[in-house]
N, C-alpha and C positions, 0 to 999 in steps of 0.2 A: 557611223552613219551621219549623213548630212542633210536629210530631208527637212524641208520647212514648208509650212502651208499656212495660208490665210484664205479659207475656202468656205463659201456659203452656197447652198443649193436649195432651190424651191422646186417641188415636183408635185404632180397630180396623183402619183401613186408610187410604186416601187421604182427607186432611182436607177439601179443597175439595168432593169428591163427597159426603161426609157432611153438610157444612154446607148444601149446596144442597137437601137433602131434609128438613131439620129443620122442625118447627113450633114449638110452645111447649115450653119446658123445664119439667119437673115440679119443683115447689118441694121436695117430699120428697126426690127423688133428688139435687137440687142441694145441699140442706142436708146430706145424708149425705156428699156429695163434699167439701164444705168442712170438715166435721167430721173427715173422714179425713185431709185434708191439713194441718189445724191441730189436732192432738190436744191436749186440755187447755186450749185457748184458750176464752175467753168468746165466745159467738156470739149476736148479736142481729140479727133480720131488719130490713131497712130498704128504702128505695125503690131500685128497680132502675134500669138504664140500658141503652141500646142498645150493641152491640159497637162501633159506629163512634165513640161518644162515651165509652165506658167502659174503654178500654185503659190509662188512666192514672188510676186512682181517687184520691180525696183520701186523705191519711194516715188510717190506721185503717179504711178501707173496703176491701171486697173485692167484686168483681162476678164472678159465676160462673153457669154453666148446664150442666146435665147433659142432653145430647141423646142420642138413640139413635145409637150409634157414635162419639160425640165428646163430651168434657168440656172446658169452657173455664174458665179461672181468670185474672182480671185483678187484679193486686196490685202495689203498688210494692215490696213485700218481695222480689219476684222479680228486681229489677234488680240483679244481681250482675255484677261485671266478669270473673269466671272461672267460666263454666258448669260446668267440670269439678268445681267445689267446691259444686255444688248439694247441699243436704241430702239424706242418704241416703234418708230416708223418702219424699221427693218422687220420687226416681228409682225406688224400689221400687214406687211406685204405678203405674208404667208397665210393669210386668211383662207380657209378652205383647202389648204394644201399641206403637204409634209415639208418641213424645213429643217435642214441639217447644217450645222456649223462644225468645221474641223480646222483646228489651228495647232501647229507644233513648231518648235524651234530646237534644232539640234545642239546649238551652242550651250544651252542651259538645260537640255533634256526635259523640256516642258511640253505638255500635251493638254489640249482642251478639246472636248467635243460636246455637242448638245443637240437635242432633237425636240422640235415642236410639232404638234399635230393640231392643225386648225388654230394656230396662235397660242396653244397651251403647251408650256414647257413640261415634257414628260421625263427627260433625262438630261443631266448636266454633270460633267466631270472635268475638273481641272486640277493638275498636280505636277509637281517637279520634285527632284530629290532634295533640294535645299529647302523648299517651302512646304513640303508635304502635300496633303490634300487641301487644296484651296477652296474648291466647291464640289459638292457631291449631293446631287438632288435626283430623286427618283430611283426606280429599280434598275440594277445593272442589266445590260443586254446579255444574251447567251454567250456571245463571243468573248465577253469579259471574264467569264467564270474561271477558265484555267489560269488566267493571269493572277486574279485575286487569290486563287487556291494555292499559289506558289509553284505552279508547273513550269514557269518560265523565269527562273531566278537569274540574276546577273552574276556571272562567274567573276571571281576575283582574278586580277592579273598576277600571275606567279612571279613576275619581275618586281612587284611592289610588296615586299614582305610585311610592311606595316600598314597595308591598305585596310581600311575599315569596311565592313560589309555594306553593300549598297542599301541605302535607307528605305527603299521601296521593294516590294516582293517581285517586281518586274521592271524592265526598262520602259519608260514612257513611250519611247519611239517605236518599240516593238508592238505595244498595244495600239499605238497610232496607226501602224501599217495594217493591223487587224481591223481597226475601225474603218479605214479607207476601203478595205475590201468588203466589209459587211454593209457599209452605208452606200458606197458608190460603185462597187464592182471592180475597182482597180487598185493597184499599189504603186508606190513610187520606188521602193527599194526592195531587193530580194527577188526570188524566183517567182515568176508568174505561174499561176495555176492554168490549166487548159482553158477554163471558162472565164478567166479574167479579161476584162476589157483592156485593150492597148490604149492607154491614155494619150500616147503620142499621135493617135489617129484622130483625136478630137481637136478641132481648131477653134481658138478663141479670138475674138476681136479685141484690139487694144485701144485704150483711151487714156489720155493724160488729163488728170483732174486738178483743178485749182479750187482751194477752199474759198468760201464766200469771204470777201474782204481781205484776202492775203494769200501768201504762198504756202502751199500745203507741205512740201517735203521737209522744210526746216522744222516746223512744229511737230510733224509726225516723227521725225528722228528723235526729238526730245521726248515725245510720248513713249516711243518704243524703248528708249533707254530707261525710263521710269518702270516700265513693265519688266524689262530684263533685270533691273535691280531688285524688284520684288521677287522674281524667280530665283535669284541668286541667294536670297536670304539676307539677314542682317546680323552683325556681330552681337552676341548675347548681351554683354554688359553695356553696350552703347544705346541700344534701343529695344529693351525687352518687350515693351508693350506692342510696338509695331510688329515685332517678329512674331509674337504669339497671335496677333490678329491676322497676320498673313497666313499663318498655319491653320488657324482654327476659327476664322471668322470672328464674330463678336460674342460667342458663347463664353461667358466668363464666370458662370455661377458655381461650377463644381469645386469641391474642396481641392482636388488634384490640380486644377488650373491655378487656383490661388496660391497653392504651395509652390507651384512652378514659378509663378511671378516672383515670390519672395526669394527663391533660389537664384533666379536670374538677376534680381536686383543686387544680390550679394556677389555677383560675378561667378556663381557656380554654374556648371552645365545644367540644362533642364533635365528633369527626370526622363529616363528612357523607358519606353514600353515595348514589350514583346507579346504578340498575340500568338498563342499556340493553338493547334488544331489536331484533334485525334478522332479516329473512327473506331467505333465499338460494335460488336455483333448484336448486343441486346441492350435494352433500356437499363436493365440492372447493372450491366457492366459499365455503362456510361455513368450511372449514379456512383459507382464505386470510384471511378476516376475523378469525378467531381469532388468527392470527399478528400481524396489524396491531394488534389491541387489546392483545395481550400486550406488544408493543413500547411501547405507551403506558402500561404499568404498571397495567393493570387487574388487580385482585386475584383474581377468580374468573371463569372463562369456561366455559360449558357449551354443547354442541351436541346437539340432538335433532331427529329427524324431526318434522315438523309433525303434530300429533295423536298423538304418541307414546303417550300413556297410553290411547288408545282400543284399543291392541293388547296392553295389559297386563292379563291376567285378574284380577290382584289390585287393579286400580285401579277407583275408582268410575266412571271414564269408559269403562270397557271396554264395547265394543259400542254406545256412545251415538253419535247422529248428530254429524257434525263441526260445530263452531261456525263454520267458515270453509272450506267445501269447495273454494273457488277455489284454495286453497293445497295441495291434495292433491299429494304428491310433493316439496314444498318442505322446507327445513331452517330451523330456528330457532337463532339464536345469542343466548345470554343472558350478560351480563357485569355485574360489579359493580366500580365504580371508587370509590375513597375519596379524599377531599380534606379536609385538616385544617389547623387553625391559624387559621381565620376563621369568622365566623358565616355563615349561609346568604345573608343579604342582600348581604354583601360579595362572596360568591362568584358572584353572579348573572351579571355580564357574562362571567366566565371560563367558567361552565357553559354559557352560551349558545353560546360558541365550541366547547365540547366536543360539544354536540348536533349542531352543524353539521358538525363533523369526523366523527363516527360516521355520520351520514346520508350524507356523501360517500363514506366507505369502503364502506358497503353498496351505494350506487349504482354505484360503480366496479366492483363484482363482479356486477352485474346484479340486485341486490336492492333492498331498501328498509328503512328504520328505522321501527318502529311500536311504540307502547306504551312502557312503562318505569315506574319508580317512584323516589321520593326519600324519604330519611329518615335517621335516625341510623344511622351505618355499622354499629354493633353489631346493631341490629335487622334491617337488611337482610341482613347476613351470616348471622345465625341462621336466617333464613327463605329463604335462597337455595336454589332447587331444584337439588340436586347430581346428579341423574340426567344422565348424559352429560358429566360434568365432565372437561374436557380440560386445564385450566390452573388451578393454584392457587399463588399466591405469597403466603405468609403475611406480613402487615403491609405489603404493597406499597401505596404511595400514589402518586397522580399528582402529579408535581412542579408547583409553582405558581410563576408569575413573581413577581418582587418589583420594583416594586409590582404589585399586581393591577390589571387593567384596570378602568376606572370607566365609569359610564354617561355618554353624551354629554349636554351641557346643551341643553335644548330652546330654541327661539326664544321670544320674549315672546308671551304670549297676545293674542288680539284684544281689541278694546274690548268693554265690557259690552253684552249684548243687551237690547233693550227688550221685555222679556217679563215679565208678572206670573207668580206662582207657581202651583203645582198646586192651591192652595186647601185648606181644611180637609177632613178625611176625610168629614164628613157632607155637605159641599157637593159634593164630587166624586161620592160614591156616589149622592146624590139626582139629580144631573144625568145621570149615566150610566143610572140606572134609568128616569128620565123618557123618555130616548130609546128605551130598550128597550120601554117601554109604548106609546109612540107608534107604533113600527114593528111590534110583534108581538102586542100584547094581543089575545086572542081568536083569533089565527091558529092553524091546525091544525098547521102545519109550521114550526117556528122553529129557528134555530141553537142548538146546545147552550149557548153562552155566554149567550145571551139567556134561555134556559130557566132557567139557574142564577140569573140576576139577578132573575127574576120569581118564583122559587120562595119559598114561605113560609119555609122554613128560612133562606134568605138574608135575608129581610125582618126576621125576628125573631131573627137571630143576634147574636153579640157585636159591638159597634161596633169599628171599626178604630182602632188607636192612631195610625196615620199614613196619609196619602194614598198614600205609596209602597208600603205594605203592601197596600193595596187594588189598586193598579195592578199590583203583582206577581201577585196572585191572578188578576186579569183576564187578564194576559198568559199565565199558566199555563193558564187555562181555554180560551184560544184555541189555544195550541200548547204542550202539556206538555213542559217542558224544551227548548223551542225546536224541537220536531219537528213539521213540517207534516203534517196529515192531511186527510181529507175535511171534518172539522169546521172546520179552519182556513180552507179555501176558502169554506165557508158563512158564516164569521164576518166575512170581509173587508168586505162592504157595511155591516155594523153598525159596524165600527171606522171606516170612512170617514165614516159619518153622524155619529159622535161627534166626529170631527176637524172637520167642517164646522159643528157646532152651536155657536152663540155662547153658549149657556147652560152649556156645559162650561168650567170654568176654563182659562184660556189655557195655563198650564204643563202641565196634564193633557193638553191637545190636542197639545202638542209631544211629550210622552212617548209618547202613543199613535201619533203619526206615526213616532217612532223605532222603535216596535214593528213597524210595517209595513215599515220599512226593513230591519230584521233578517230578517223573514220573506221579503222579496223576494229576498234574496241567498243564502238557505239552500243551494240547489242548487249555485250557482257557488262558494260558499265551500267546500263539500265537495269539489268538483272540484279546487280549489287545494290543499287540505290532503292529498288523496290522490294528488297528481300523480305522485310517485315510484312508488307502488304500481301505479297504472293503467299507467304506462309499462313497469314491470317485467313485468307480466302480459300485456302486449301488447293491452290492452283499449282500447275507445273508450268514453269516459264517456257514460253515459246518465242524464240528469237524472231523479230519481224523479218519478213522475206527480204526487204531491201537491205537491212543490216547484214543478213547472212550472205546475200549475193555480193555485196560490196567487199566483205571479208574474203570471199572466194576469189573474186576478181583480183584483189591485191595479192593473195597467195599465188595466183597464176603468174604474176609479174616478178615474184621473188627471185627465181633463178637468174633472170636477166639483170636485176638490180644488184645481186650479189656477185655477178661475174667480174665486176671491176673493183672488188673489195681492196685489193692490194694497192691500187693507185688512188683511191679516194682519200679525202682528208679524214683525220681521226674523228672529227666531229660528226661527219656523215656516217662513218662506220659505227659510231656509238648509236645513232638513231636507227641504222640498218639492223643492228643486233636486237634492239628493242622491238622493231617491227617484225622481224623474223619470229621472235618469241610470241608475238601476239597472233600470228596468222597461220603458223605451220605446226604440224605434228611431229616433224623430224628436225626440229631446230638444233638438236645436239649434233647432227651430222652437218648441217649447213653452216653453223657458227660454232666452231670448235673452241675448246678451252685455249688452244694456242692462239686463235684469232682474238679472243677476248683479252688475252694477256698482253696484246700489243697496245691496248687502250690505256691511257694514263689515268689510273684510279688508285692513288696511294691509300694504304690502310689508314683508317681514322678520318677520312674525308667523307663528305656527304656523297660524293660520286661513288665511293666504294660501296656504300649502302645501296645506292640505286643499282649498281652493277651486280650486287648480290641478288637483288630481286630479278633482274634480267636473266641471270644465270639459272636461278631456280625455275623460272618459267621455261627456259630453253630445255632444261633437263627433266621437266615435269616432276620436280623434287618437292613433294608436298611438305615434309618437315622443314626443308630449307626455305620454302615459300613462307611458312608461318614465322620462322625465325627472322627472315628478311623484313616482313611486314612489322613485326614487333620492334625491330631496330629502327625502322623508319618512323613508327608511331611515337617513339621516345622523343623525337625532336620535331615531328610534324603533327601538330594537334589535329589537323583535318583528317589525317589517316587514323588517328586514335579514335576520333568520333565515328568514322565510317566502319571501324572494326567492331563496334559495340554489338551489332546484330548477330546473334548466334546462327541466323539463317543465311548469312552472306557467305557463299563459297569462297575459299581463299583465292582461287584462281580468278574468279570474277572480280573480287576486291582488288587484287594486284593489278589486273588489267585496267580497272577503272581509274587508278591513280597513276599508272605508268606514263601516259602522255604528258601530264603536267610536270612530273618529275624530270623527264628527259628534256622537254622543251625549255624548262626553266634553266637547266644546266647548259644547254648549247645556245640558247637564244642570244645572250650577250655577245658571243663570238660571231654569230650569223649577222647580227645587226650593227656590229661595230664599224 
């Protein structure tokens, strides 16, 4: 993602409602607005821009519009990491109005947003993966809930075997897009909802500003670099105090924070914190879980009725609809465990065992574990929600074994695939657009993804720096953030046509086939990940309609995709075999043992283990499926962790891990 914003809006009421009714912004009113917000600055009118393209103006530029009921200002000067420190005159300009600040920067994954009502700050959030939570004031808004609950985790890149987990429970830019939609009614990246405002339809006036007594851009560049440096964090042993203050403000009083200071002064990694979350059917069950977590030396443990804050008159959530009505009457247990003396990567195998342990405790009392967060212990302790706190043991830490467990060594990789790469960006784009033109040019009803490719804005837009970037945008246009919709179902024939087309670079076709594989298993993967929850609630899993229809649409394309099996590259045939196993009930007939035997998967290699899983799925061989999963779990800890739930069906579990296994194997060949 590459979205950046420095956006401030003043409004008389609901901002999306106001923006849906605007026409052209008056230049006189807008000039007066900018002059009021930048008193004593030099102001020169210049070319304007659309809101969709103008949220991050160049240095020295400001884009603005004064509409009836809403004033918009876009300026990099608004990109501050602590909204509570916004200049007083900007806050004063919001007297009697709602005022919303939104700033994010994709280079450092930083997000800030804040809301004032009649000049009173009611909510401020600023965070980045390197600095943690920089500012967190007020009650979270409803749209934030699923992100903090862990429903939007950042997936690890399978090509980076030693990658540490993302230090936040969500990607800040994902929450940033959700905030744009909630506050302003539009988004910058991803698929627009039917009622989203088209930000490109709103025109802003342009102004070049000069700071009083000098040139603004040079100073602003220096200021921005300081902010970026704070976002990136600071090396532990060089500046521990500054680093901690960036993460945690100036709250220095707790024992854990002081201990962390001492560790960092000695050059040791700061203590790592993990916040666990479990849901239990009764208060008694929640109490039993508290006792077990306390015995494990968790530092803080709180228990609250689910949706507790909806019954608190002082809470923002008071009277709001439940974000998860299925859990009405359930209880939540939140705990913070601290682990010190090692960096996060070294802790990874042990923490995996801890997650398995906590999930097992919740399961044993009729509940399930869901959500959570990780980060520097001092940061998580500062922001731990203490309502319902039942257990607090200052400075408690989970004892670590010596030595720590280590990751298992995987088998040797399979031999190199005979597959050419994804091609240059211009080659891939031209080939994909050519197929879209051949299939849909002049058609009255075309899939959204093809409409995007055939739009003038795409044709004359900035060229892609890499083919991978283009393919990522294409995948997002088909299924934003991997979520299947009706648009995904409509896009399947187009993706299948691209995969069959010899004019599309071979590596690009392999990547697109991998995209189909991910989409095909979406529903079953969800069933596997929610197995404990489904069992605890006594439900029967019902695959979402869009997931089911996407899988059916892919199955419909399989005969045509398999027709060229003999002439395809071995890498593409490998992904084809996996896709056949995922979507058809007669895979044994479509991909025979003879066909599989042509694929290079020597015994004792990681590919042989993946191939055994594919073959068991194709043959509907339940014992073989369990054996294949056990073999994979022996060297892939993520699969071992997923396999712990007794309620996860073997086929669902196998399908949930299949895309990552297959794509990690063929990816290097496709992108070489």
